[in-house]
N, C-alpha and C positions, 0 to 999 in steps of 0.2 A: 180625360181627353188630353191630347198633347197641346203644347203651346202653339205649335204651327197651325193646328186645326182651328184653334180659337182665333188666331190672327186672320186666317183665311175667311172664317165666318164673319168677323168684324168687317173686313174689306167688302165682302159680298153684300152685306147689309147696309153699306154706306150709300147714301143717296147722292145723286149728282148735285142737287141743290146745296147740300152741306159742303161738298168739295168746292163748288163754284164760289161760295161766299168766302171760304178760306183763301182761295186763289185771288179773288178781288182784293182782299185785305193785303195780301203779299205784294200785289202789283202797286197798290197805293203807297206802301212803305218804300217802294223803289221810285217814288215820284212820277209814276205813270198814271194815266187816267183810265177809267173803265172803257172808254172808246178805243184807246190804244190797245187795250187787252183784246178787244173784239177784232181789231185790225190784224192781229197776229194769227188768227184762225184761218 
């Protein structure tokens, strides 16, 4: 299998919950709160 196929497969299998937790941690590092993150939506 090609590298691109494996990357696409990995992205397709990624759950929203895992991405959300990473995003929350990134927002906290920028001194924003979880509530401020939700306000951006």
